[in-house]
N, C-alpha and C positions, 0 to 999 in steps of 0.2 A: 528795656528788654521786651521783645515781642513774645506774645503768648503762642503756645503750640497750636491752639485752635485757629488763630489767624494765619499761621504758617500752612496749615492743612488747606484752608480755603484759598490761600495764595497759590499753592501748588495746583489745586484743582482748577482754579481760574486759568493758570498758565497752560495746563494740559488741554483744557477745553478750547482755549484759543488756538493752540497748535492743532487740535483736531479739526477745527474749522478751516484753518490754513491748509491742512493736508487734504481735506475734502475738496476744497476749491482748486488746489493744485492738481489733484487727480482729474477733476473735470476739465481743467485747462489743458493738461497733458494729453488727455484723450481727444480733445478737440484738435490739438496741433498734430499729434502723431498717430492717432487712430487706435491706440492701445491704452489700457488702463493699468497703471502700476498700483502696487499695494501700499500706498502711503499711510493709510489708516491702520493697517496691520503693523507696519513698522513703528508708528507712533505708540500703539498699545504696548508693543514689546519694550520700547525704550521707557515708557512710563512705568512699567512693572518694577523697575529698579528704584523708583523714587517715591512712589505713592504707597499709602497704607491700603490694606485690602478693601475696606469700605469705599474709599475714594476711587480706587481702581475699578470697582464694580460700577460706580456712577459713570465713569468715563466709558467703560465698555458699553453700558446701556445707551449712553448718549451717542456713541459712534454707530451703534446698531440703528438708532433712530435716524441718524444722518443718512445711512445707506438705504434704509427701507422704512419710511415713515408710516406705511400701511401696516396695520397689525396682523400680518400674515407670517407665519414661521415657514421659511423655506430651508432646504438643507444648507444652503450657503450661509444664511443668517445664523443657524444653529452652530455650524462649525466655526464661524467668525466669533460667536459668543462663548465658545468652549475653549478654543485653542489658547487665547491670551491668559485666561486664569490658570490653565495648566502650566504654562510657562512661568507665571507668577509664583506658583507653589514649588516648582521643580528647578528654579533657576540656580540654586546653590547645591542641589543634590546631584543633578546630572552632570553639569559642567562647572566645577569650581574654579573657573578662570577669572581673570580680571573682568570688570564690568563691561568694558568696551568690546572685548573679544566675545564674551558670552552674548552680548547684544547682537552682534553680527551673526553668530551661529544660530541663535534663537530666531532671529528674523528670517534667516534662510530656511530653517526647519519649518517655521510657521507657514511660509509661502509654499514650500513643497508639499507639506501636509494638507494645506488648504486645497491646492489643486489636485492632489492625490485623492482626497476624500470626495470632493465635489465633482470631479470629472477631469482626469488627467488627459483625456483626449483633446481638451481645449489647448493645453500646453503643447501637446505633440503635433497639433496642426501647424503651428508656427513656432518651432523651437528657438529660432533666433529672437523672436519677439518675447518669448517667455524669459530667456536669459537676459535680454536687454532690460525688460521690466524688473526682473529680480535684481539686477545690478543697480538700477536707478533707485529701487526701493531700499536696498542695502545702504547706498550712499545717503539717502534721505534719513534712514534710521540712525546712521552714525552721526549725522549732523544734529538731529534732534536729541540724541543721547548726550552729545557734547553741550548742547544748549541747556538741557536739564541739569547736567553736571555743573555748569557754570553757576546756576542759581541755587541748587540744592545738593545735599549730600545723599549718597546712595544709602538705601536701607539694607543693612546686612542681616 
């Protein structure tokens, strides 16, 4: 029988590995297509269903470090650090749907709120790019959610 402690570290290792993958896929996608999807945000939303809060905070801080390793708080970093924990706490209160559906809704809301708070003008400059990046991020988030669901049970 595996201990709970090893299971938490296993979950954390998997999520951090997926965060690395999401970060490098974001960079590659930007190089190929010239736009940057929100794979890291989608990863955090999917991870909120499977991690405990302390482990989730570690992953949020790790992803913030990946995005901006210089210790400067920008509005984007603050919003990126606040939105996923809000989703973590309100995932069952706001939308009591099945996990996969709430994952899609929460990912979409996070992306729209992120751009709405940090500067919606960026999204309005190229609407097709915004919706394309959002669609790609939603597909990536659904894939990551299924991957986490394959290895771990959702936390209710």
